[in-house]
N, C-alpha and C positions, 0 to 999 in steps of 0.2 A: 615826677611831674609828667614825664612822657608817658608813663604807664597810665596815669589818670586820663590823659588826653586820649589814649587808645580806648579806654573803657567808655568814655563819653561818646567818641565817634562810633564805636560799635553799637551803642544804644540809639544811634540816629541823630545825635546832636550835631549841628553844623560846625565846621572848623572855627568860625568866628566866635560862636557861642561857647564852644569848648575851651578855647584859649581864655576868653573872658571869665568863665566860671572858675577855671583852674587858677587864674591869676588872683581872683578875689579870695581864694582859699589860702593863698600864700601870705606870710607876714610881710610887713613893709620892708622893702629892700630892692636889690637889683633884679632878682628873679620876678618879683611882682611887677616891677616897672616894665621889664621886657615883655611879659605875658600880656599886660594891659595894652602896650603899644601894638603888639601883634593882633590882639582882638579888635582894637579900633580900626586898624588898617584893613583887616579882613572884612569888616563891616562895610568899608568903602570900596571893596572890590579888589584890593591889592592881594596878590598871592601870598600865602603864609610864608613860603620860603623867602620871598623878596623882602617882606616886612621884617622877618626875623634877622636876615642879613643886615638890613638897614639899622635895626636896633643894635646889633653887635658892632657896627662901624663906630658907634659913639662910645665904645669901650665901657659898658656899664659896670663891669666887674673889676675895674682897676683898683677901686678902694676896698674891695672885699678880700677876705683872707683866701690865699691861693687863687687869686683872680685869674691868672693865666690858664690854670687847669679848667676853670669854669668856662672861660671863653672858648677854649678848644672843644670842650664837650658840646657846648651849644652850637658851635660851627658844624659839628658832626650831625647834630639834629637837623640843622638847616639843610645840609646835604641830603640826608635821607628823605626829608619832606619834599625837597626839590625833585628828586628822582621819582618819588611816588606820584607827585603832581603831573610830571611830564610823561610818565609811562602809563598812567591810568591804573596803576595797581591799587588795590583796596588799602586805604590809609590805615585803618585800624589794625589789619593783619600785619602790615609793614612795620608799624610802630611796636607791636608786640614782639616781633622778631628782633627789631633793632634794640629795644630796651633790654632784652635778654643779653645781647652782646654788651651793652653798656654796663649792665650789672656784673657780668662775669669779669670784665676788665677792671671795674672798680673794686670788686672783691680781691682780685690779684694785687692791686695797688695797696689796699689796706693791709693785706697779709704781709707784704713786703715792708710797709711802714712799721708794723709791729716788730718785724725781725730787725729793723734798723734802729729801733729805740735804744737797744743796749749799746751798740757801737757808737751811736751819737753821744750818749751820756758818757761813755768812756773817753771820747775825744774831748769833751768839755772839761772833764776832770783833769785829764793829762795836761791841758793847756794852762791849768792853774799851778803847775809845778814851779815855774820860775818865781812868782810872787811868794809862794810858800817857802821856797829856799831862802829868800831874803828875810822873811819873818823869822825863820828858824835861826839864822845867824844873829839877828837882833836879839832873839830870846836867849842866846848864849852869852850875851853881854858885850859883843864886839860892835864897834861903831861903824858898821858897814854902810849906814845911810850917809855918813860924812864922806866916806870914800866914793860912793856912787854919785852923789850930787855935788861934791865939792872938789873933785880932782879930775884931771884929764883922763886918767885911767878909768875912773868911774863913769865919766860921760861916754867913753868908748864902749864900756860894758853895757850901758843902757841902750845905746844906739844899736849895738850888735844883738843884744838880747831881744829888744823890741822888734827888730827886723826879722829875727828868727821866729818869734811868736806869730807875727803877722803872716809870714810865709807858711807856718804850720796851719794857721786858721784857714788860709786860702786853699791849701792842699787838702785839708780835711773836708772843706766844703765841696771841693770838686769831686772828691771820692764819693761823698754821700750823694751828691746830685747824679753822678753817673750810675749809682745803684738804684735810684728811684725811677720806677717806670714812668713813661710819658703819659699824658692824658689821652693820647690817640688810642682808639680801639684797634687792636691788632686784627687784621683781616677785614678792615672796614670796607675796602674797595670790593671785596668779594661779597660782603653783605649787601652793599648798594647794588651790585650787579644782579644778585638774586632778586632784589626788589624790582629792578628794571625788567628782567625777563618775565617776572610773574605778571606784568601788565599785558602780556600777549604780543609785544612787539618783537622785531627781529633781534637776533643776538648782536649783530653789528650795531644796530641802533642803540641797544642797551649799553654796549661798550662806549659808544660815542657819548651817550647821555651821562654815564658815570664820569668819564673823563672831563666833560664840561662842568659837572657839579663840583668835582674836586678842584678844577682850575679856578672856578669862580669863588671857592671858599678855601684859600690856601691854608688857613688856620686849622682846617679839619685834619690835616696830617695823613691823608690817604694817597698822596701823589705817587709814592714809591711802592705802594702795596700791590704789586702785580700778581700774576698767576691766573687771572680769570680766563684768559684765552685758552690755556691748557686744560682747564676744567671744562670749558664749553666744548672743546674738541673731544674730550673723553665722553661727554654726554652725547655728542653726535655719533661717535663710533659705537657706543654701547646701547644707545637708545634709552638712556636713563634720564629721569627728570633733572634738568639743569639746576633748578632752584635748590633742590635737596643736596646735590653735589657741591654747589657753591657754598651753602651754609655749613656743610661738613668740612670743607676746606678752610672756611673762616674759623670754625671752632678749633681746628688743628693749629692754625696760626696763633690763636689766643693761648692754647695750651703750651706751645713752644715758647711764646713770649713770657708766660707765667713761670715756666721752668727756668728760663734765662734770668728772669728777675730774682727768683729765689736763690739761684746760684750766685748772682752778684751780691745779694744781701749777705749770704753766708761767707763770702770771701772778704767782705768789708772788715770783719773783725780782725783779720790778719793784715790786710793792707793798711789799716789805720796805724799799725806799728811803724810803718815807714816814716811818716812825719814825726813820730815820737823819737825814733833813733836819729834822724837826720837833723831835725830842727829843735824839738822841745828839750831833749836832754842837753844838747850844747847850750841852749838858752839858759837852762837851769844852772849849768856850770858857770856860764859867763856872769849871770846876775847874782847867783847865790853863793858860789864857791870862790870865784876870783876876788871879789871885794872882801870876803872873809879872810883869804890868805893875805891880801894887802894890808888889811887892818891888823892882822896878827903880826905881820912883819914890822909894821909901824910901831905897834905897842912894844914889841921886843927890842927894837932899836932905841926907843925912848928909855927903856929900862937900862939898857947897856950904857 
């Protein structure tokens, strides 16, 4: 959608009309509602960045799938638009550069999601071991259900096994979440600073503007993405274009983040074995084996 906005703006369409046209091309949903709100507000003279932030304050993506990621991405768009508005940089060129960063970050997230599909499936299958153990003992003809649900030993097994399974689920979920990249674009502050300096203002003014944009949109996730001052100093000493150096540094940040995310996804296959050994296998023994042993001893005692 941001790419479409850039094309329309480069063709001379006003921002209000661009948002309205792009919104009308979207299916019914949160994105169309946000774009329509921004288009109407822009027609009334409200800056696009302000109306976009206002729309995000109503949390339109809460009911959508992966709504938090969508909200963060749109907050980043609001940041970029705000910097372009205040710096006087050409909006279409800024959006083209920014959408390239968005796409690269999104491609990295999708690649990691694909890599995580196997470990996720393994985790779900492993969590089914305790119920499978119970069904296995029932299939052997032992009355383990009576032991589990009709004796203090069985109740203790159920409580212990259930607690272990819940702990394993929480542990697995935390491991998977730690391996999934965030919705923030790595190097976002550097990209915003490149936009700010392309408007012709001073470097210090650009730094202040980017800090202001990130402070006003905390969901954008660029507060701790520093390094712009060092790149500007390099540009000053070498006499090289600051915008090109800033975008190169931002691309390097995205490459580093992608490598780190891939490494985390590859390690997940082995780290998911920790909940298996610590929680799932003991739960399997408690729910599937202990009742079987108790039922076997009970039947042996009755025979004797």
